[in-house]
DRENDO-1510 file (C-alpha; in Angstrom, 1 decimal, always signed):
<recs>
REC; n; res; u; v; w
REC; 1; UNK; -12.5; -37.9; +14.9 .
REC; 2; UNK; -8.8; -38.2; +16.1 .
REC; 3; UNK; -9.0; -41.9; +15.3 .
REC; 4; UNK; -10.5; -41.1; +11.7 .
REC; 5; UNK; -7.6; -38.4; +11.1 .
REC; 6; UNK; -5.1; -41.0; +12.1 .
REC; 7; UNK; -6.4; -43.9; +9.8 .
REC; 8; UNK; -6.7; -41.3; +7.1 .
REC; 9; UNK; -2.9; -40.3; +7.4 .
REC; 10; UNK; -2.1; -44.0; +7.4 .
REC; 11; UNK; -4.3; -44.6; +4.3 .
REC; 12; UNK; -2.8; -41.6; +2.5 .
REC; 13; UNK; +1.0; -42.7; +3.3 .
REC; 14; UNK; +0.2; -46.2; +2.3 .
REC; 15; UNK; -0.5; -44.9; -1.4 .
REC; 16; UNK; +1.8; -42.0; -1.1 .
REC; 17; UNK; +2.2; -41.5; -5.1 .
REC; 18; UNK; -1.6; -42.0; -5.8 .
REC; 19; UNK; -2.2; -39.5; -3.0 .
REC; 20; UNK; +0.2; -37.0; -4.2 .
REC; 21; UNK; -1.2; -37.2; -7.7 .
REC; 22; UNK; -4.6; -36.7; -6.5 .
REC; 23; UNK; -3.4; -33.6; -4.4 .
REC; 24; UNK; -1.8; -32.0; -7.2 .
REC; 25; UNK; -4.8; -30.0; -8.7 .
REC; 26; UNK; -5.3; -28.8; -5.3 .
REC; 27; UNK; -1.5; -27.8; -4.7 .
REC; 28; UNK; -1.3; -26.0; -8.0 .
REC; 29; UNK; -4.7; -24.3; -7.5 .
REC; 30; UNK; -3.7; -23.2; -4.0 .
REC; 31; UNK; -0.3; -22.2; -4.9 .
REC; 32; UNK; -1.4; -20.1; -7.9 .
REC; 33; UNK; -3.9; -18.3; -6.0 .
REC; 34; UNK; -1.4; -17.6; -3.1 .
REC; 35; UNK; +1.2; -16.4; -5.8 .
REC; 36; UNK; -1.2; -14.3; -7.3 .
REC; 37; UNK; -2.7; -12.7; -3.9 .
REC; 38; UNK; +0.8; -11.8; -2.6 .
REC; 39; UNK; +1.9; -10.0; -5.6 .
REC; 40; UNK; -1.4; -8.2; -5.4 .
REC; 41; UNK; -1.1; -7.4; -1.8 .
REC; 42; UNK; +2.5; -6.1; -2.5 .
REC; 43; UNK; +1.6; -3.9; -5.3 .
REC; 44; UNK; -0.9; -2.5; -3.3 .
REC; 45; UNK; +1.3; -1.7; -0.4 .
REC; 46; UNK; +3.9; -0.4; -2.7 .
REC; 47; UNK; +1.3; +2.0; -4.1 .
REC; 48; UNK; +0.2; +3.3; -0.7 .
REC; 49; UNK; +3.9; +3.5; +0.2 .
REC; 50; UNK; +5.0; +5.4; -2.7 .
REC; 51; UNK; +1.9; +8.2; -2.2 .
REC; 52; UNK; +1.9; +8.2; +1.5 .
REC; 53; UNK; +5.6; +8.0; +2.0 .
REC; 54; UNK; +7.2; +6.0; +5.1 .
REC; 55; UNK; +5.2; +6.8; +7.7 .
REC; 56; UNK; +4.8; +10.8; +7.7 .
REC; 57; UNK; +1.1; +10.7; +7.1 .
REC; 58; UNK; +1.2; +14.2; +5.7 .
REC; 59; UNK; -1.9; +15.8; +3.9 .
REC; 60; UNK; -1.4; +18.8; +1.9 .
REC; 61; UNK; -4.2; +21.4; +1.7 .
REC; 62; UNK; -3.8; +23.8; -1.5 .
REC; 63; UNK; -5.8; +26.7; -2.9 .
REC; 64; UNK; -7.6; +25.6; -5.9 .
REC; 65; UNK; -9.2; +27.4; -8.6 .
REC; 66; UNK; -12.1; +24.8; -10.1 .
REC; 67; UNK; -10.2; +21.4; -10.3 .
REC; 68; UNK; -6.3; +22.9; -10.8 .
REC; 69; UNK; -4.1; +24.1; -8.3 .
REC; 70; UNK; -4.0; +28.1; -8.5 .
REC; 71; UNK; -0.8; +29.3; -10.4 .
REC; 72; UNK; +0.3; +32.2; -8.0 .
REC; 73; UNK; +2.7; +33.7; -10.5 .
REC; 74; UNK; -0.6; +35.3; -11.9 .
REC; 75; UNK; -0.6; +37.3; -8.8 .
REC; 76; UNK; -2.5; +37.1; -5.3 .
REC; 77; UNK; -6.2; +35.8; -5.8 .
REC; 78; UNK; -9.3; +38.1; -5.6 .
REC; 79; UNK; -11.5; +37.2; -3.0 .
REC; 80; UNK; -9.0; +35.3; -0.9 .
REC; 81; UNK; -7.2; +36.6; +2.1 .
REC; 82; UNK; -4.4; +35.4; +4.2 .
REC; 83; UNK; -5.2; +32.6; +6.8 .
REC; 84; UNK; -5.3; +34.0; +10.2 .
REC; 85; UNK; -3.6; +32.9; +13.3 .
REC; 86; UNK; -6.8; +31.9; +15.0 .
REC; 87; UNK; -7.6; +29.3; +11.8 .
REC; 88; UNK; -3.7; +27.7; +12.2 .
REC; 89; UNK; -4.3; +27.4; +15.9 .
REC; 90; UNK; -8.0; +25.8; +15.2 .
REC; 91; UNK; -6.3; +23.3; +12.8 .
REC; 92; UNK; -3.3; +22.7; +15.3 .
REC; 93; UNK; -6.2; +21.7; +17.6 .
REC; 94; UNK; -8.0; +19.3; +15.6 .
REC; 95; UNK; -8.1; +15.4; +16.8 .
REC; 96; UNK; -5.4; +13.3; +15.5 .
REC; 97; UNK; -3.2; +16.1; +14.4 .
REC; 98; UNK; +0.6; +15.9; +15.4 .
REC; 99; UNK; +1.7; +19.1; +13.8 .
REC; 100; UNK; +0.8; +21.4; +10.8 .
REC; 101; UNK; +2.8; +23.9; +8.8 .
REC; 102; UNK; +1.7; +26.9; +6.6 .
REC; 103; UNK; +3.7; +27.8; +3.6 .
REC; 104; UNK; +3.9; +30.0; +0.5 .
REC; 105; UNK; +5.0; +27.8; -2.6 .
REC; 106; UNK; +6.1; +27.7; -6.3 .
REC; 107; UNK; +6.5; +24.5; -7.7 .
REC; 108; UNK; +8.8; +25.6; -10.8 .
REC; 109; UNK; +11.1; +28.7; -10.1 .
REC; 110; UNK; +13.5; +30.5; -12.2 .
REC; 111; UNK; +16.2; +32.9; -11.2 .
REC; 112; UNK; +18.1; +31.0; -8.6 .
REC; 113; UNK; +21.8; +31.2; -9.3 .
REC; 114; UNK; +25.3; +30.7; -8.1 .
REC; 115; UNK; +27.4; +32.4; -10.6 .
REC; 116; UNK; +27.2; +30.5; -13.7 .
REC; 117; UNK; +25.3; +27.6; -12.1 .
REC; 118; UNK; +21.5; +27.5; -11.9 .
REC; 119; UNK; +18.8; +25.4; -10.4 .
REC; 120; UNK; +16.4; +24.4; -13.1 .
REC; 121; UNK; +12.9; +23.3; -12.6 .
REC; 122; UNK; +13.4; +23.5; -8.7 .
REC; 123; UNK; +10.9; +24.5; -5.8 .
REC; 124; UNK; +10.8; +27.5; -3.7 .
REC; 125; UNK; +9.1; +27.6; -0.2 .
REC; 126; UNK; +8.6; +30.3; +2.3 .
REC; 127; UNK; +8.1; +28.1; +5.4 .
REC; 128; UNK; +7.1; +28.7; +9.0 .
REC; 129; UNK; +8.7; +27.4; +12.0 .
REC; 130; UNK; +7.0; +24.0; +11.8 .
REC; 131; UNK; +7.7; +23.1; +8.5 .
REC; 132; UNK; +10.9; +21.0; +8.7 .
REC; 133; UNK; +9.5; +18.9; +11.8 .
REC; 134; UNK; +6.2; +18.3; +10.2 .
REC; 135; UNK; +7.6; +17.1; +6.8 .
REC; 136; UNK; +10.4; +15.2; +8.4 .
REC; 137; UNK; +13.5; +17.2; +7.4 .
REC; 138; UNK; +16.8; +17.4; +9.5 .
REC; 139; UNK; +19.5; +19.9; +9.2 .
REC; 140; UNK; +22.5; +17.9; +8.6 .
REC; 141; UNK; +24.9; +20.7; +7.9 .
REC; 142; UNK; +24.6; +24.2; +9.0 .
REC; 143; UNK; +21.7; +25.5; +11.3 .
REC; 144; UNK; +18.0; +25.7; +11.1 .
REC; 145; UNK; +16.0; +29.0; +10.7 .
REC; 146; UNK; +16.0; +30.7; +14.3 .
REC; 147; UNK; +13.3; +33.4; +15.3 .
REC; 148; UNK; +15.5; +36.5; +14.4 .
REC; 149; UNK; +15.4; +35.0; +10.8 .
REC; 150; UNK; +11.5; +35.7; +10.8 .
REC; 151; UNK; +11.3; +38.9; +13.0 .
REC; 152; UNK; +14.2; +40.6; +11.4 .
REC; 153; UNK; +13.6; +39.5; +7.9 .
REC; 154; UNK; +16.9; +38.0; +7.5 .
REC; 155; UNK; +17.5; +36.8; +3.8 .
REC; 156; UNK; +18.8; +33.3; +4.4 .
REC; 157; UNK; +17.9; +30.0; +2.8 .
REC; 158; UNK; +18.0; +26.1; +3.4 .
REC; 159; UNK; +19.1; +24.0; +0.3 .
REC; 160; UNK; +18.0; +20.4; -0.2 .
REC; 161; UNK; +20.6; +18.0; -1.4 .
REC; 162; UNK; +19.4; +18.1; -5.1 .
REC; 163; UNK; +19.3; +21.9; -5.0 .
REC; 164; UNK; +23.0; +22.2; -3.3 .
REC; 165; UNK; +24.3; +20.0; -6.2 .
REC; 166; UNK; +22.8; +21.9; -8.8 .
REC; 167; UNK; +23.9; +25.3; -7.5 .
REC; 168; UNK; +27.3; +24.1; -5.8 .
REC; 169; UNK; +28.3; +20.9; -7.7 .
REC; 170; UNK; +31.9; +21.2; -6.2 .
REC; 171; UNK; +30.5; +21.5; -2.7 .
REC; 172; UNK; +30.9; +24.1; -0.1 .
REC; 173; UNK; +27.7; +25.5; +0.0 .
REC; 174; UNK; +27.3; +26.4; +3.5 .
REC; 175; UNK; +27.8; +30.3; +4.1 .
REC; 176; UNK; +27.9; +31.1; +0.6 .
REC; 177; UNK; +25.4; +33.8; -1.2 .
REC; 178; UNK; +22.9; +32.7; -4.1 .
REC; 179; UNK; +21.0; +35.4; -5.9 .
REC; 180; UNK; +17.1; +34.6; -5.9 .
REC; 181; UNK; +15.5; +36.8; -8.6 .
REC; 182; UNK; +18.3; +39.2; -8.2 .
REC; 183; UNK; +18.4; +39.3; -4.4 .
REC; 184; UNK; +21.1; +37.8; -2.4 .
REC; 185; UNK; +20.4; +34.9; +0.1 .
REC; 186; UNK; +22.9; +33.5; +2.4 .
REC; 187; UNK; +22.8; +29.6; +2.6 .
REC; 188; UNK; +22.7; +28.8; +6.4 .
REC; 189; UNK; +21.9; +25.1; +6.1 .
REC; 190; UNK; +21.6; +22.0; +4.0 .
REC; 191; UNK; +18.6; +19.4; +4.8 .
REC; 192; UNK; +17.4; +16.1; +3.9 .
REC; 193; UNK; +14.7; +13.9; +4.6 .
REC; 194; UNK; +15.0; +12.2; +7.9 .
REC; 195; UNK; +14.1; +8.9; +6.7 .
REC; 196; UNK; +15.6; +7.2; +3.6 .
REC; 197; UNK; +12.3; +6.3; +1.5 .
REC; 198; UNK; +12.3; +6.5; -2.0 .
REC; 199; UNK; +9.5; +5.8; -4.2 .
REC; 200; UNK; +9.8; +2.4; -6.4 .
REC; 201; UNK; +9.4; +3.6; -10.0 .
REC; 202; UNK; +8.1; +0.6; -12.0 .
REC; 203; UNK; +6.0; +2.5; -14.8 .
REC; 204; UNK; +5.8; +5.9; -16.6 .
REC; 205; UNK; +3.0; +6.8; -14.6 .
REC; 206; UNK; +5.0; +6.2; -11.5 .
REC; 207; UNK; +7.7; +8.6; -12.9 .
REC; 208; UNK; +5.2; +11.3; -13.5 .
REC; 209; UNK; +3.6; +11.0; -10.1 .
REC; 210; UNK; +7.0; +11.0; -8.1 .
REC; 211; UNK; +9.8; +12.7; -10.3 .
REC; 212; UNK; +9.1; +16.3; -9.1 .
REC; 213; UNK; +10.8; +15.0; -6.0 .
REC; 214; UNK; +13.9; +14.4; -7.8 .
REC; 215; UNK; +14.2; +18.5; -8.4 .
REC; 216; UNK; +16.0; +20.8; -5.9 .
REC; 217; UNK; +14.0; +22.6; -3.1 .
REC; 218; UNK; +15.0; +26.2; -1.6 .
REC; 219; UNK; +13.4; +27.2; +1.6 .
REC; 220; UNK; +13.2; +30.7; +2.9 .
REC; 221; UNK; +11.6; +32.0; +6.0 .
REC; 222; UNK; +7.7; +32.8; +5.2 .
REC; 223; UNK; +8.7; +36.6; +6.3 .
REC; 224; UNK; +11.1; +37.1; +3.4 .
REC; 225; UNK; +8.7; +35.8; +0.9 .
REC; 226; UNK; +7.5; +39.1; -0.2 .
REC; 227; UNK; +10.9; +40.2; -0.8 .
REC; 228; UNK; +10.9; +38.0; -4.3 .
REC; 229; UNK; +7.4; +37.4; -4.6 .
REC; 230; UNK; +4.0; +39.2; -4.2 .
REC; 231; UNK; +2.8; +40.3; -0.9 .
REC; 232; UNK; -0.3; +39.1; +0.8 .
REC; 233; UNK; -0.1; +35.8; -1.0 .
REC; 234; UNK; -2.6; +32.9; +0.5 .
REC; 235; UNK; -0.7; +30.1; +2.1 .
REC; 236; UNK; -1.2; +26.5; +1.7 .
REC; 237; UNK; -0.7; +23.9; +4.4 .
REC; 238; UNK; +0.6; +20.6; +5.2 .
REC; 239; UNK; -0.8; +18.5; +8.2 .
REC; 240; UNK; +0.8; +15.5; +10.0 .
REC; 241; UNK; -1.7; +12.8; +11.3 .
REC; 242; UNK; -1.2; +10.5; +14.1 .
REC; 243; UNK; -2.4; +7.3; +11.7 .
REC; 244; UNK; -2.6; +7.3; +8.1 .
REC; 245; UNK; -6.3; +6.3; +8.4 .
REC; 246; UNK; -6.9; +9.7; +9.7 .
REC; 247; UNK; -5.4; +11.5; +6.7 .
REC; 248; UNK; -8.7; +11.9; +4.6 .
REC; 249; UNK; -10.9; +13.3; +7.5 .
REC; 250; UNK; -8.2; +15.8; +9.0 .
REC; 251; UNK; -7.4; +16.9; +5.5 .
REC; 252; UNK; -11.1; +17.7; +4.8 .
REC; 253; UNK; -11.7; +19.4; +8.0 .
REC; 254; UNK; -8.7; +21.3; +7.8 .
REC; 255; UNK; -9.8; +22.7; +4.3 .
REC; 256; UNK; -13.2; +23.7; +5.7 .
REC; 257; UNK; -11.3; +25.8; +8.2 .
REC; 258; UNK; -8.8; +27.5; +5.7 .
REC; 259; UNK; -12.1; +27.6; +3.4 .
REC; 260; UNK; -13.1; +30.5; +5.5 .
REC; 261; UNK; -10.2; +32.6; +4.0 .
REC; 262; UNK; -12.1; +32.4; +0.8 .
REC; 263; UNK; -14.6; +35.6; +1.1 .
REC; 264; UNK; -15.5; +36.0; -2.3 .
REC; 265; UNK; -17.2; +33.5; -4.7 .
REC; 266; UNK; -15.7; +35.2; -8.1 .
REC; 267; UNK; -12.7; +33.0; -9.5 .
REC; 268; UNK; -14.2; +29.7; -8.0 .
REC; 269; UNK; -11.7; +29.4; -5.6 .
REC; 270; UNK; -11.6; +26.7; -2.8 .
REC; 271; UNK; -9.2; +24.9; -0.4 .
REC; 272; UNK; -8.8; +21.4; -1.1 .
REC; 273; UNK; -7.2; +18.5; +0.6 .
REC; 274; UNK; -5.0; +16.2; -1.4 .
REC; 275; UNK; -6.6; +12.7; -0.7 .
REC; 276; UNK; -3.6; +10.4; -0.9 .
REC; 277; UNK; -5.7; +7.6; +0.5 .
REC; 278; UNK; -8.4; +8.0; -2.3 .
REC; 279; UNK; -5.6; +8.2; -5.0 .
REC; 280; UNK; -4.0; +5.2; -3.6 .
REC; 281; UNK; -7.5; +3.1; -3.8 .
REC; 282; UNK; -8.1; +4.3; -7.3 .
REC; 283; UNK; -4.4; +3.1; -8.6 .
REC; 284; UNK; -5.1; -0.2; -7.0 .
REC; 285; UNK; -8.8; -0.5; -8.4 .
REC; 286; UNK; -7.1; -0.2; -12.0 .
REC; 287; UNK; -5.7; -3.7; -12.0 .
REC; 288; UNK; -8.4; -5.1; -9.8 .
REC; 289; UNK; -10.6; -6.9; -12.5 .
REC; 290; UNK; -7.5; -8.3; -14.0 .
REC; 291; UNK; -6.3; -9.5; -10.6 .
REC; 292; UNK; -9.8; -11.3; -9.9 .
REC; 293; UNK; -9.8; -12.7; -13.5 .
REC; 294; UNK; -6.3; -14.3; -12.6 .
REC; 295; UNK; -7.8; -15.5; -9.5 .
REC; 296; UNK; -10.8; -17.1; -10.9 .
REC; 297; UNK; -8.5; -18.7; -13.7 .
REC; 298; UNK; -6.6; -20.2; -10.8 .
REC; 299; UNK; -9.6; -21.5; -9.0 .
REC; 300; UNK; -10.2; -23.9; -12.0 .
REC; 301; UNK; -7.3; -25.7; -10.7 .
REC; 302; UNK; -9.3; -26.3; -7.6 .
REC; 303; UNK; -12.3; -27.4; -9.4 .
REC; 304; UNK; -10.1; -29.9; -11.5 .
REC; 305; UNK; -8.5; -30.9; -8.2 .
REC; 306; UNK; -12.0; -31.7; -6.4 .
REC; 307; UNK; -13.0; -33.8; -9.2 .
REC; 308; UNK; -9.7; -35.9; -8.8 .
REC; 309; UNK; -10.5; -36.0; -5.0 .
REC; 310; UNK; -13.8; -37.5; -5.9 .
REC; 311; UNK; -12.5; -39.9; -8.4 .
REC; 312; UNK; -9.9; -41.2; -6.1 .
REC; 313; UNK; -12.3; -41.6; -3.2 .
REC; 314; UNK; -14.8; -43.7; -5.4 .
REC; 315; UNK; -11.8; -45.9; -6.5 .
REC; 316; UNK; -11.2; -46.0; -2.6 .
REC; 317; UNK; -14.8; -47.3; -1.8 .
REC; 318; UNK; -14.7; -50.0; -4.5 .
REC; 319; UNK; -11.3; -51.0; -3.2 .
REC; 320; UNK; -12.5; -51.3; +0.4 .
REC; 321; UNK; -15.9; -52.9; -0.2 .
REC; 322; UNK; -15.4; -56.0; +1.9 .
REC; 323; UNK; -13.9; -53.7; +4.7 .
REC; 324; UNK; -17.1; -51.6; +4.7 .
REC; 325; UNK; -19.3; -54.4; +5.0 .
REC; 326; UNK; -17.3; -56.1; +7.8 .
REC; 327; UNK; -17.8; -52.8; +9.7 .
REC; 328; UNK; -21.3; -52.5; +9.0 .
REC; 329; UNK; -22.1; -56.2; +9.9 .
REC; 330; UNK; -20.5; -55.9; +13.4 .
REC; 331; UNK; -22.6; -52.9; +14.2 .
REC; 332; UNK; -20.9; -49.6; +12.4 .
REC; 333; UNK; -23.5; -47.1; +11.9 .
REC; 334; UNK; -24.1; -45.1; +8.3 .
REC; 335; UNK; -23.0; -41.9; +10.1 .
REC; 336; UNK; -19.8; -43.6; +11.1 .
REC; 337; UNK; -18.7; -44.8; +7.7 .
REC; 338; UNK; -19.6; -41.5; +6.2 .
REC; 339; UNK; -17.7; -39.5; +8.9 .
REC; 340; UNK; -14.6; -42.0; +8.1 .
REC; 341; UNK; -14.6; -41.4; +4.4 .
REC; 342; UNK; -15.3; -37.5; +4.6 .
REC; 343; UNK; -12.6; -37.2; +7.3 .
REC; 344; UNK; -10.1; -38.9; +4.7 .
REC; 345; UNK; -11.2; -36.6; +1.9 .
REC; 346; UNK; -10.7; -33.5; +4.0 .
REC; 347; UNK; -7.1; -34.8; +5.3 .
REC; 348; UNK; -6.3; -35.6; +1.6 .
REC; 349; UNK; -7.2; -32.0; +0.3 .
REC; 350; UNK; -6.1; -30.3; +3.7 .
REC; 351; UNK; -2.4; -31.8; +3.2 .
REC; 352; UNK; -2.7; -30.6; -0.5 .
REC; 353; UNK; -3.5; -27.1; +0.8 .
REC; 354; UNK; -0.9; -27.0; +3.1 .
REC; 355; UNK; +1.9; -28.0; +0.3 .
REC; 356; UNK; +0.0; -25.5; -2.0 .
REC; 357; UNK; +0.6; -22.6; +0.7 .
REC; 358; UNK; +4.4; -23.8; +0.9 .
REC; 359; UNK; +4.7; -23.9; -2.9 .
REC; 360; UNK; +2.8; -20.7; -3.5 .
REC; 361; UNK; +5.1; -18.7; -0.7 .
REC; 362; UNK; +8.0; -20.1; -2.8 .
REC; 363; UNK; +6.3; -18.7; -6.1 .
REC; 364; UNK; +5.8; -15.6; -4.8 .
REC; 365; UNK; +9.4; -15.1; -3.9 .
REC; 366; UNK; +10.5; -16.2; -7.4 .
REC; 367; UNK; +8.0; -13.9; -9.1 .
REC; 368; UNK; +9.4; -11.0; -7.1 .
REC; 369; UNK; +13.1; -11.9; -7.9 .
REC; 370; UNK; +12.4; -12.3; -11.6 .
REC; 371; UNK; +10.2; -9.3; -12.2 .
REC; 372; UNK; +11.1; -6.9; -9.4 .
REC; 373; UNK; +7.2; -6.8; -8.4 .
REC; 374; UNK; +7.1; -6.5; -4.8 .
REC; 375; UNK; +5.1; -9.2; -2.7 .
REC; 376; UNK; +3.4; -9.4; +0.7 .
REC; 377; UNK; +2.6; -12.8; +1.9 .
REC; 378; UNK; -1.1; -12.6; +3.3 .
REC; 379; UNK; -2.0; -14.3; +6.4 .
REC; 380; UNK; -5.7; -14.3; +5.8 .
REC; 381; UNK; -5.2; -15.7; +2.1 .
REC; 382; UNK; -2.9; -18.7; +3.7 .
REC; 383; UNK; -5.7; -19.6; +6.3 .
REC; 384; UNK; -8.4; -18.9; +4.0 .
REC; 385; UNK; -6.8; -21.5; +1.3 .
REC; 386; UNK; -6.2; -24.4; +3.7 .
REC; 387; UNK; -9.6; -23.9; +5.1 .
REC; 388; UNK; -11.2; -23.8; +1.5 .
REC; 389; UNK; -8.8; -26.9; +0.6 .
REC; 390; UNK; -10.6; -28.7; +3.4 .
REC; 391; UNK; -14.0; -27.5; +2.3 .
REC; 392; UNK; -13.3; -28.9; -1.4 .
REC; 393; UNK; -12.4; -32.1; +0.4 .
REC; 394; UNK; -15.7; -32.5; +2.2 .
REC; 395; UNK; -17.6; -31.3; -1.0 .
REC; 396; UNK; -16.2; -33.6; -3.6 .
REC; 397; UNK; -15.8; -36.5; -0.9 .
REC; 398; UNK; -19.6; -36.5; +0.0 .
REC; 399; UNK; -20.7; -38.6; -2.8 .
REC; 400; UNK; -18.3; -41.4; -2.2 .
REC; 401; UNK; -18.7; -41.4; +1.4 .
REC; 402; UNK; -22.6; -41.5; +1.0 .
REC; 403; UNK; -22.1; -44.2; -1.7 .
REC; 404; UNK; -19.9; -46.1; +1.2 .
REC; 405; UNK; -22.4; -45.4; +3.8 .
REC; 406; UNK; -25.3; -47.0; +1.9 .
REC; 407; UNK; -23.5; -50.1; +1.0 .
REC; 408; UNK; -25.5; -53.2; +1.9 .
REC; 409; UNK; -23.2; -55.3; +4.3 .
REC; 410; UNK; -24.4; -58.5; +2.9 .
REC; 411; UNK; -23.5; -57.6; -0.8 .
REC; 412; UNK; -20.5; -55.9; +0.4 .
REC; 413; UNK; -19.2; -59.1; +2.1 .
REC; 414; UNK; -20.3; -61.4; -0.8 .
REC; 415; UNK; -18.1; -59.4; -3.3 .
REC; 416; UNK; -14.9; -60.8; -1.4 .
</recs>
């Protein structure tokens, strides 16, 4: 076999231009597929990262009424009681749960002011002691909530960077007092995400999905929530898992535990986990049909390349008729001749496959720079492409190899 490969490489090198033109169809086909697959992989990874974030593996469990999140401004829902400490401990004890936090929430809050400055369309949250750690926040100025803030109902708040910029555009928020629905609260700390992850906005749908993160957030101890909102509001939860793959299962189990707080079926209330993995898969599947069509179109080049290989191998058999006749005259068997020409065909297309992979990687990087589309080079796609190009050589080289193996040695020698 090694001798056949050496002879094949010598034959390719002795007819460099002809061999390159023969490989061109394979090169174009493989390069197109690598470029398309890399773009698809990069886009899918970007969707997954945008939704899940930079490795925090958080899943939210919220109180739903029907298919919509319950709007707490309508008052505490009838038939839903507060989550007990036993339920919280049970969620924290679930397999693959690193941490969990339980909080009250308003997605859009008004009445948060600092003199003439107002925070518009911001979020307000009454959080427990685990919230910052679970959601990946750090206090970069000031201090975090302490035990006395909860036990003594201290009216204190933490502001994120967006909220601080809205309420204190000139800076100096720490230690100042803001009004929250006419109640004074003291700013004791400023917070930000511990990582630098920002979702990539490539479309209007991305903006709708992620724009809310741009608005400010005000955090207060959950013990103070009833000072500005209703008493006995049900809490939502956020659970951090050890791996992203655990999010769906852990979210479902946590929602079942929290669901025991729904003591009445009136109002169609239920706790549901936000299945970000499923949401990401749904977004990825939207472009799957188009992506598959592009791959099939690119595969046509491989078919054309295979036909070119068959053509050049038939020419090679004709050119080397006397050589084949001489080998058969001195005792070479059909299998030996067949293997030699199949090896030459496979080596030819394999070289085209390797060149196609290199061109495909370069093509993917060019697409990324020109369009801003993320790419991710797929190792399985590279290995599969080279293996497939070798298979093309075997399939399309089979007919010429059989023709060479079946030549009559006397007729072959007579052609000389």
